[in-house]
C-alpha positions as a Markdown table, in Angstrom:
| # | Residue | x | y | z |
|---|---|---|---|---|
| 1 | Met | 8.3 | -8.0 | -9.7 |
| 2 | Asp | 4.7 | -8.1 | -9.9 |
| 3 | Ile | 2.4 | -5.4 | -8.2 |
| 4 | Arg | -1.4 | -6.4 | -7.8 |
| 5 | Thr | -4.4 | -4.8 | -5.8 |
| 6 | Ile | -6.1 | -7.4 | -3.6 |
| 7 | Ser | -9.8 | -6.7 | -2.8 |
| 8 | Asn | -12.3 | -9.2 | -0.5 |
| 9 | Pro | -15.6 | -8.0 | 0.7 |
| 10 | Gly | -15.6 | -7.0 | 4.2 |
| 11 | His | -11.9 | -6.5 | 4.1 |
| 12 | Met | -9.4 | -3.7 | 3.4 |
| 13 | Asp | -7.7 | -4.0 | 0.1 |
| 14 | Val | -4.1 | -4.7 | 0.0 |
| 15 | Leu | -1.5 | -3.9 | -2.0 |
| 16 | Gln | 0.7 | -6.8 | -2.8 |
| 17 | Val | 4.1 | -7.0 | -4.2 |
| 18 | Val | 5.4 | -10.5 | -5.5 |
| 19 | Gly | 8.6 | -11.6 | -6.7 |
| 20 | Asp | 10.4 | -15.1 | -6.7 |
| 21 | Gly | 10.6 | -16.0 | -3.4 |
| 22 | Leu | 9.0 | -12.9 | -1.8 |
| 23 | Ile | 6.1 | -11.5 | -1.0 |
| 24 | Val | 5.3 | -7.8 | 1.1 |
| 25 | Glu | 1.8 | -6.7 | 1.4 |
| 26 | Phe | 0.9 | -3.4 | 2.7 |
| 27 | Leu | -2.5 | -1.6 | 3.9 |
| 28 | Pro | -2.6 | 2.0 | 2.4 |
| 29 | Glu | -5.8 | 2.7 | 4.1 |
| 30 | Lys | -4.7 | 2.1 | 7.4 |
| 31 | Gly | -1.6 | 3.9 | 8.0 |
| 32 | Gly | 0.2 | 2.5 | 4.9 |
| 33 | Asp | 0.9 | -0.6 | 7.5 |
| 34 | Ile | 3.4 | -3.3 | 6.4 |
| 35 | Tyr | 1.4 | -6.5 | 6.9 |
| 36 | Lys | 3.3 | -9.3 | 5.9 |
| 37 | Ile | 6.4 | -10.1 | 4.8 |
| 38 | Cys | 6.8 | -13.9 | 3.4 |
| 39 | Ile | 10.4 | -15.0 | 2.6 |
| 40 | Asp | 10.2 | -18.2 | 1.0 |
| 41 | Arg | 6.3 | -18.7 | 1.5 |
| 42 | Thr | 6.6 | -17.8 | 5.2 |
| 43 | Asn | 5.1 | -14.5 | 6.6 |
| 44 | Ile | 7.6 | -13.2 | 9.6 |
| 45 | Leu | 5.2 | -10.7 | 10.9 |
| 46 | Trp | 2.5 | -11.8 | 13.4 |
| 47 | Glu | -1.5 | -11.5 | 12.2 |
| 48 | Ser | -3.6 | -10.7 | 14.7 |
| 49 | Pro | -6.6 | -13.0 | 15.4 |
| 50 | Trp | -9.0 | -10.6 | 13.5 |
| 51 | Gly | -7.2 | -9.6 | 10.7 |
| 52 | Ile | -7.7 | -7.2 | 8.3 |
| 53 | Ser | -11.4 | -7.1 | 7.8 |
| 54 | Lys | -13.2 | -3.7 | 7.4 |
| 55 | Leu | -12.8 | -1.8 | 10.8 |
| 56 | Gly | -16.8 | -1.5 | 11.1 |
| 57 | Asn | -18.8 | -2.4 | 14.5 |
| 58 | Arg | -15.3 | -3.4 | 16.2 |
| 59 | Ile | -14.4 | 0.0 | 17.3 |
| 60 | Asp | -17.6 | 1.8 | 17.7 |
| 61 | Phe | -18.3 | -0.2 | 21.2 |
| 62 | Cys | -14.2 | 1.4 | 21.9 |
| 63 | His | -14.1 | 3.6 | 25.4 |
| 64 | Thr | -10.6 | 4.5 | 25.2 |
| 65 | Ser | -8.2 | 5.3 | 22.3 |
| 66 | Lys | -6.2 | 2.3 | 23.4 |
| 67 | Glu | -9.1 | -0.3 | 23.0 |
| 68 | Arg | -9.7 | 1.6 | 19.5 |
| 69 | Trp | -6.2 | 0.9 | 18.7 |
| 70 | Leu | -6.2 | -2.5 | 19.2 |
| 71 | Gln | -9.3 | -3.4 | 18.0 |
| 72 | Ser | -8.2 | -2.1 | 15.0 |
| 73 | Tyr | -5.0 | -3.9 | 14.9 |
| 74 | Pro | -3.7 | -6.4 | 12.0 |
| 75 | Gly | -0.7 | -7.4 | 13.4 |
| 76 | Gly | 2.3 | -6.7 | 11.0 |
| 77 | Trp | 3.9 | -3.2 | 11.2 |
| 78 | Gln | 3.1 | 0.1 | 12.2 |
| 79 | Ile | 4.3 | 4.2 | 12.1 |
| 80 | Leu | 4.0 | 5.4 | 15.6 |
| 81 | Phe | 3.8 | 9.2 | 15.3 |
| 82 | Pro | 3.3 | 11.6 | 17.1 |
| 83 | Asn | 2.6 | 10.1 | 19.9 |
| 84 | Ala | 3.9 | 6.4 | 21.0 |
| 85 | Gly | 2.5 | 4.9 | 23.9 |
| 86 | Asp | -0.2 | 6.1 | 26.2 |
| 87 | Asp | -2.7 | 8.9 | 25.4 |
| 88 | Ser | -1.2 | 12.5 | 25.5 |
| 89 | Tyr | -2.8 | 15.8 | 25.4 |
| 90 | Asn | -1.0 | 18.6 | 23.7 |
| 91 | Tyr | -1.4 | 21.4 | 21.5 |
| 92 | Gly | -5.0 | 21.6 | 22.4 |
| 93 | Val | -5.8 | 18.0 | 21.4 |
| 94 | Met | -5.5 | 14.6 | 22.6 |
| 95 | His | -2.8 | 12.5 | 20.5 |
| 96 | Asn | -4.7 | 8.7 | 20.8 |
| 97 | Phe | -2.8 | 5.7 | 21.9 |
| 98 | His | 0.4 | 5.0 | 19.3 |
| 99 | Gly | -0.7 | 8.2 | 17.2 |
| 100 | Glu | -2.6 | 9.4 | 14.7 |
| 101 | Ala | -0.2 | 8.3 | 11.5 |
| 102 | Cys | -1.0 | 4.2 | 11.7 |
| 103 | Gln | -4.5 | 4.8 | 12.0 |
| 104 | Val | -5.3 | 7.4 | 8.8 |
| 105 | Pro | -5.1 | 6.0 | 4.7 |
| 106 | Trp | -2.6 | 6.8 | 3.2 |
| 107 | Thr | -1.8 | 7.1 | -0.5 |
| 108 | Tyr | 0.6 | 6.0 | -2.8 |
| 109 | Lys | 2.3 | 5.9 | -6.3 |
| 110 | Leu | 4.9 | 3.9 | -7.6 |
| 111 | Gly | 8.7 | 4.7 | -8.6 |
| 112 | Glu | 11.3 | 2.0 | -9.9 |
| 113 | Val | 9.8 | -0.7 | -10.9 |
| 114 | Thr | 12.1 | -3.8 | -11.8 |
| 115 | Asp | 12.3 | -7.8 | -12.2 |
| 116 | Thr | 13.9 | -7.9 | -9.1 |
| 117 | Lys | 13.2 | -4.0 | -7.3 |
| 118 | Val | 10.1 | -1.9 | -6.4 |
| 119 | Gln | 10.0 | 1.1 | -4.9 |
| 120 | Ile | 6.1 | 2.4 | -3.3 |
| 121 | Ile | 6.1 | 6.2 | -2.3 |
| 122 | Phe | 3.6 | 6.5 | 0.3 |
| 123 | Ser | 2.2 | 9.6 | 2.0 |
| 124 | Thr | -0.5 | 11.5 | 3.9 |
| 125 | Leu | -1.6 | 14.5 | 5.9 |
| 126 | Leu | -2.4 | 14.2 | 9.8 |
| 127 | Tyr | -5.6 | 15.7 | 11.0 |
| 128 | Lys | -4.9 | 16.2 | 14.8 |
| 129 | Ser | -1.4 | 18.1 | 13.7 |
| 130 | Pro | 0.0 | 19.8 | 11.0 |
| 131 | Phe | 2.1 | 16.9 | 9.7 |
| 132 | Ala | 3.0 | 15.5 | 6.1 |
| 133 | Met | 4.5 | 12.7 | 6.5 |
| 134 | Glu | 6.2 | 10.7 | 3.2 |
| 135 | Arg | 7.4 | 6.9 | 3.5 |
| 136 | Ile | 9.6 | 5.4 | 0.6 |
| 137 | Val | 9.7 | 1.7 | 0.5 |
| 138 | Thr | 12.3 | -0.1 | -1.5 |
| 139 | Ile | 12.1 | -3.7 | -1.8 |
| 140 | Asp | 15.0 | -5.3 | -3.6 |
| 141 | Glu | 14.6 | -9.1 | -3.8 |
| 142 | Val | 18.3 | -9.3 | -5.1 |
| 143 | Glu | 19.9 | -8.1 | -2.0 |
| 144 | Gln | 17.4 | -9.8 | 0.4 |
| 145 | Cys | 16.1 | -6.0 | 2.2 |
| 146 | Ile | 13.2 | -3.7 | 2.5 |
| 147 | Glu | 14.6 | -0.1 | 2.9 |
| 148 | Leu | 12.4 | 2.9 | 4.2 |
| 149 | Lys | 13.2 | 6.4 | 4.1 |
| 150 | Glu | 10.3 | 8.6 | 6.0 |
| 151 | Ser | 10.2 | 12.3 | 6.3 |
| 152 | Val | 7.9 | 14.3 | 8.4 |
| 153 | Thr | 7.3 | 18.0 | 7.4 |
| 154 | Asn | 5.6 | 20.3 | 10.1 |
| 155 | Gln | 3.3 | 22.4 | 8.0 |
| 156 | Gly | 2.4 | 24.6 | 10.8 |
| 157 | Gln | 3.3 | 27.7 | 12.1 |
| 158 | Gln | 5.0 | 27.1 | 15.2 |
| 159 | Ala | 7.5 | 24.6 | 16.6 |
| 160 | Leu | 5.8 | 21.4 | 17.7 |
| 161 | Tyr | 7.3 | 18.1 | 19.7 |
| 162 | Ala | 6.7 | 14.6 | 18.4 |
| 163 | Glu | 7.7 | 11.1 | 19.6 |
| 164 | Trp | 7.9 | 8.5 | 16.5 |
| 165 | Gly | 8.4 | 4.7 | 16.6 |
| 166 | Gln | 8.4 | 1.7 | 14.5 |
| 167 | His | 6.1 | -1.2 | 15.7 |
| 168 | Ile | 7.5 | -4.0 | 14.3 |
| 169 | Ala | 6.1 | -7.5 | 15.4 |
| 170 | Phe | 7.4 | -10.9 | 14.5 |
| 171 | Gly | 5.1 | -13.9 | 15.0 |
| 172 | Ala | 5.8 | -17.7 | 14.3 |
| 173 | Pro | 7.1 | -19.8 | 13.2 |
| 174 | Phe | 9.8 | -17.5 | 12.7 |
| 175 | Ile | 9.4 | -16.1 | 16.4 |
| 176 | Gly | 9.3 | -20.0 | 18.4 |
| 177 | Pro | 11.4 | -21.7 | 21.2 |
| 178 | Gly | 14.8 | -21.2 | 21.0 |
| 179 | Thr | 15.0 | -18.2 | 18.6 |
| 180 | Arg | 17.4 | -15.4 | 19.5 |
| 181 | Leu | 17.6 | -11.8 | 19.7 |
| 182 | Glu | 20.9 | -9.8 | 19.6 |
| 183 | Ala | 20.8 | -6.4 | 20.5 |
| 184 | Ser | 23.5 | -4.0 | 20.6 |
| 185 | Ala | 22.1 | -2.3 | 24.0 |
| 186 | Arg | 23.8 | -1.9 | 27.7 |
| 187 | Ser | 20.8 | -1.7 | 30.0 |
| 188 | Val | 16.9 | -2.7 | 29.8 |
| 189 | Glu | 14.4 | -1.6 | 31.8 |
| 190 | Ser | 11.5 | -4.1 | 32.6 |
| 191 | Tyr | 7.6 | -3.2 | 33.6 |
| 192 | Glu | 6.7 | -6.6 | 35.2 |
| 193 | Arg | 3.5 | -7.2 | 33.2 |
| 194 | Asp | 2.5 | -9.8 | 35.6 |
| 195 | Ser | 3.9 | -11.2 | 38.8 |
| 196 | Glu | 3.8 | -14.9 | 37.4 |
| 197 | Leu | 4.5 | -14.8 | 33.7 |
| 198 | Ser | 6.7 | -12.0 | 33.2 |
| 199 | Arg | 10.4 | -13.4 | 33.5 |
| 200 | Leu | 11.7 | -10.0 | 34.1 |
| 201 | Lys | 10.9 | -8.5 | 37.6 |
| 202 | Lys | 10.5 | -4.5 | 37.2 |
| 203 | Gly | 13.4 | -3.0 | 37.3 |
| 204 | Val | 16.7 | -1.7 | 35.3 |
| 205 | Phe | 19.5 | -4.7 | 34.5 |
| 206 | Ser | 22.5 | -5.0 | 32.0 |
| 207 | Trp | 21.7 | -6.2 | 28.9 |
| 208 | Pro | 22.5 | -8.8 | 28.2 |
| 209 | Ile | 21.1 | -11.1 | 30.8 |
| 210 | Glu | 22.9 | -14.0 | 31.8 |
| 211 | Asp | 20.5 | -15.5 | 34.1 |
| 212 | Met | 18.8 | -18.1 | 30.9 |
| 213 | Ser | 15.4 | -17.8 | 33.2 |
| 214 | Cys | 14.8 | -14.4 | 32.8 |
| 215 | Asp | 16.8 | -13.7 | 29.3 |
| 216 | Leu | 14.2 | -11.9 | 27.3 |
| 217 | Gly | 16.8 | -12.5 | 24.3 |
| 218 | His | 15.7 | -15.9 | 24.5 |
| 219 | Val | 12.4 | -17.3 | 23.6 |
| 220 | Pro | 11.4 | -19.4 | 26.1 |
| 221 | Ser | 9.3 | -22.9 | 25.7 |
| 222 | Gly | 6.5 | -21.9 | 28.1 |
| 223 | Lys | 4.0 | -19.0 | 28.2 |
| 224 | Ala | 5.2 | -15.6 | 29.2 |
| 225 | Thr | 4.5 | -12.1 | 29.0 |
| 226 | Asp | 7.3 | -9.1 | 29.3 |
| 227 | Phe | 7.4 | -5.8 | 28.5 |
| 228 | Ala | 10.9 | -3.9 | 28.6 |
| 229 | Ile | 13.1 | -1.3 | 26.5 |
| 230 | Leu | 16.5 | -1.8 | 25.9 |
| 231 | Lys | 18.4 | 1.2 | 26.3 |
| 232 | Glu | 22.4 | 2.8 | 26.1 |
| 233 | Leu | 22.5 | 1.3 | 22.2 |
| 234 | Thr | 26.1 | 1.5 | 20.9 |
| 235 | Met | 24.5 | 1.1 | 17.7 |
| 236 | Gly | 21.2 | 1.2 | 15.6 |
| 237 | Cys | 20.5 | -2.5 | 14.9 |
| 238 | Tyr | 19.3 | -6.0 | 16.4 |
| 239 | Thr | 19.3 | -9.3 | 14.8 |
| 240 | Ile | 16.7 | -12.2 | 15.3 |
| 241 | Ile | 17.9 | -15.5 | 14.6 |
| 242 | Asn | 16.2 | -18.9 | 14.0 |
| 243 | Asp | 18.2 | -21.7 | 13.3 |
| 244 | Lys | 15.6 | -24.3 | 12.9 |
| 245 | Met | 14.5 | -22.4 | 9.9 |
| 246 | Asp | 18.0 | -21.1 | 8.7 |
| 247 | Leu | 17.2 | -17.4 | 8.4 |
| 248 | Arg | 18.6 | -14.5 | 10.6 |
| 249 | Val | 16.6 | -11.0 | 10.3 |
| 250 | Arg | 18.5 | -8.2 | 10.9 |
| 251 | Val | 17.2 | -4.7 | 11.2 |
| 252 | Glu | 19.5 | -1.3 | 11.0 |
| 253 | Trp | 18.3 | 1.9 | 11.6 |
| 254 | Asp | 19.5 | 6.0 | 12.4 |
| 255 | Val | 19.7 | 5.1 | 16.2 |
| 256 | Asp | 20.0 | 9.4 | 16.8 |
| 257 | Thr | 15.9 | 9.8 | 16.0 |
| 258 | Met | 15.0 | 6.6 | 17.5 |
| 259 | Pro | 17.8 | 5.6 | 20.2 |
| 260 | Asn | 15.5 | 2.9 | 22.3 |
| 261 | Leu | 14.4 | -0.5 | 21.4 |
| 262 | Trp | 11.1 | -1.5 | 23.0 |
| 263 | Leu | 10.4 | -5.2 | 23.4 |
| 264 | Trp | 7.0 | -6.9 | 23.5 |
| 265 | Gln | 6.8 | -10.3 | 24.1 |
| 266 | Glu | 3.4 | -11.9 | 24.6 |
| 267 | Phe | 4.1 | -16.0 | 24.4 |
| 268 | Asn | 0.1 | -17.1 | 25.3 |
| 269 | Gly | 0.5 | -15.5 | 28.6 |
| 270 | Leu | -2.4 | -12.8 | 28.7 |
| 271 | Gln | -5.5 | -14.4 | 29.2 |
| 272 | Asp | -7.5 | -11.1 | 29.6 |
| 273 | Tyr | -8.3 | -8.4 | 27.0 |
| 274 | Pro | -7.9 | -8.1 | 23.8 |
| 275 | Phe | -6.0 | -11.6 | 23.1 |
| 276 | Tyr | -7.5 | -14.0 | 25.7 |
| 277 | Gly | -4.2 | -16.1 | 25.5 |
| 278 | Ala | -4.4 | -16.4 | 21.8 |
| 279 | Cys | -1.4 | -14.1 | 21.0 |
| 280 | Tyr | 2.3 | -15.0 | 20.1 |
| 281 | Val | 4.1 | -12.5 | 19.3 |
| 282 | Met | 7.5 | -10.7 | 19.4 |
| 283 | Gly | 7.6 | -6.8 | 18.9 |
| 284 | Val | 11.2 | -5.5 | 18.7 |
| 285 | Glu | 10.7 | -1.9 | 17.8 |
| 286 | Pro | 12.9 | 1.1 | 17.3 |
| 287 | Asn | 11.4 | 4.3 | 19.1 |
| 288 | Ser | 12.5 | 7.9 | 20.5 |
| 289 | Ala | 11.0 | 7.6 | 23.8 |
| 290 | Ser | 13.1 | 5.7 | 26.6 |
| 291 | His | 9.0 | 5.1 | 28.3 |
| 292 | Glu | 5.3 | 4.4 | 27.1 |
| 293 | Ala | 3.7 | 7.5 | 29.3 |
| 294 | Gly | 3.2 | 9.5 | 26.0 |
| 295 | Leu | 4.3 | 12.5 | 24.7 |
| 296 | Gln | 3.8 | 15.1 | 27.4 |
| 297 | Glu | 6.4 | 12.8 | 29.7 |
| 298 | Ser | 8.8 | 12.5 | 26.6 |
| 299 | Ile | 8.8 | 16.7 | 26.8 |
| 300 | Gln | 9.0 | 16.4 | 30.7 |
| 301 | Arg | 12.0 | 14.3 | 30.1 |
| 302 | Gly | 13.7 | 16.7 | 27.4 |
| 303 | Glu | 13.8 | 13.5 | 24.6 |
| 304 | Ala | 10.8 | 14.5 | 22.8 |
| 305 | Ile | 11.4 | 15.1 | 18.7 |
| 306 | Glu | 11.7 | 19.3 | 18.7 |
| 307 | Ile | 10.0 | 19.8 | 14.3 |
| 308 | Lys | 10.3 | 23.9 | 13.9 |
| 309 | Ala | 7.6 | 25.3 | 11.4 |
| 310 | Gln | 8.0 | 24.2 | 7.9 |
| 311 | Gln | 11.2 | 21.9 | 9.3 |
| 312 | Thr | 11.1 | 18.3 | 8.0 |
| 313 | Lys | 12.8 | 15.5 | 9.7 |
| 314 | Thr | 14.0 | 12.5 | 8.1 |
| 315 | Phe | 14.4 | 8.8 | 9.4 |
| 316 | Ala | 15.8 | 5.7 | 7.6 |
| 317 | Leu | 15.8 | 1.7 | 8.5 |
| 318 | Lys | 16.8 | -1.3 | 6.8 |
| 319 | Leu | 15.4 | -5.1 | 7.5 |
| 320 | Ser | 17.5 | -7.5 | 5.7 |
| 321 | Trp | 17.4 | -11.6 | 5.6 |
| 322 | Ser | 20.1 | -14.3 | 5.0 |
| 323 | Ser | 21.0 | -17.5 | 6.2 |
| 324 | Ser | 21.6 | -18.2 | 9.9 |
| 325 | Met | 25.1 | -19.9 | 9.4 |
| 326 | Asn | 26.3 | -16.3 | 8.1 |
| 327 | Gly | 27.3 | -15.5 | 11.8 |
| 328 | Ser | 26.5 | -12.6 | 14.1 |
| 329 | His | 26.7 | -9.0 | 13.6 |
| 330 | Thr | 24.9 | -6.7 | 16.2 |
| 331 | Thr | 27.7 | -7.6 | 19.0 |
């Protein structure tokens, strides 16, 4: 597999891995984001309207950390750490929306490189908290998978609490009318973003949902905007199936670390800031938090991850792909 750096004036540098039928792109200077996963030349991840242009003045006029996060959001796949969701004041500092890890630069070095397999080791130090982070990404074209092994080390002198999540956003044409989501959950909590365009009303429901008119497991043909959290997972896995493309994407992870699955569905429904209707995305996101209120809420609920002084916590995830004719594995 070939590895190259793409530099364009006014844009962030892209670290690109190219195989026979696979392209994977990273943004080392912004969180080490996985920006694209192109399978047979089709990117399965979502790209935001403003892409990967340099941040510059785009974030100078932001009044909140959520605005800053959204206006620097290129789409793709981010690490959320040590906060997920709303701002949270802890340990003498305000932790920004979705945490610091996906905003700071990461360095990288190459591990094993063969004709069909590449290993890249990303690392960073956070500023607002004494965490050292490492993310080992292994891309295997023969096995048709991307494996992540993440570690977080508390280099401070006291135990700290954190939230940890994977912000994986899938886009068209992989996501489209008829695309299905299968997940190993027993219940779902809906937040009902819009009284007219949210298919599932606010509340807690059994999963899977039997009523097709509000079934978040099927991508609708019309506009919709929904946010929900799938809970009571029997195992850490989900599958997204697009029969028209003959493509099945399966994500498996350490469910003990991330026992919840955030589900963000924005199908051209939200007409206001920041996307003004130009957003067609489905985020399916393992997370330690059972809510979106931030770290302090997780501490109060007793579900925050405790990382003691000098302790290292680890997490593993695997994304794989195959023909949609191979059958279901998540139920």
